[in-house]
C-alpha positions, -999 to 999 in steps of 0.1 A, spaced: 180 158 -495 202 131 -511 221 157 -530 230 174 -497 247 144 -482 283 153 -473 310 130 -459 305 147 -425 268 142 -425 272 105 -436 296 99 -407 270 115 -384 243 93 -398 264 62 -394 268 70 -357 231 74 -353 224 41 -372 250 22 -351 233 36 -319 198 27 -331 210 -8 -341 227 -15 -308 197 -1 -288 174 -24 -308 196 -53 -299 193 -44 -262 156 -48 -265 157 -81 -285 150 -111 -263 169 -144 -269 153 -161 -299 139 -127 -310 142 -111 -345 158 -78 -353 154 -61 -387 178 -33 -397 164 -12 -426 173 20 -444 161 40 -473 196 40 -488 217 21 -513 251 31 -498 271 2 -484 284 25 -457 248 28 -444 239 -8 -450 262 -38 -453 290 -20 -434 267 -12 -405 255 -48 -403 291 -62 -404 301 -38 -376 270 -47 -356 277 -84 -360 313 -80 -350 302 -62 -318 272 -85 -311 282 -121 -318 250 -134 -303 231 -123 -335 232 -140 -368 217 -133 -402 186 -154 -407 181 -148 -444 197 -129 -472 197 -91 -471 171 -74 -492 182 -47 -517 158 -26 -538 176 -4 -563 161 28 -576 161 15 -611 141 -16 -602 116 1 -578 114 37 -590 123 47 -555 154 61 -538 164 26 -528 159 4 -498 179 -21 -478 170 -46 -450 190 -71 -430 172 -98 -410 189 -110 -378 180 -134 -349 194 -133 -314 206 -167 -302 184 -184 -277 
């Protein structure tokens, strides 16, 4: 699948990721935790999504450093996670 990723498909996935992220935020209570995770190493699907989310949702803050797992280090396709908390 990763070899079939086109710029158009990536843009479509980013829209889905942004929607899922925002919907998760809607269901996160004050003081609650929100984790955004992907099986991707692309900044456009990871750090860029988190930065866009934080700009649109200032009531959330990172609570620890993002987690990155590279294919070389994990023998996987890669992994990313961001850990956020909603202000009380």
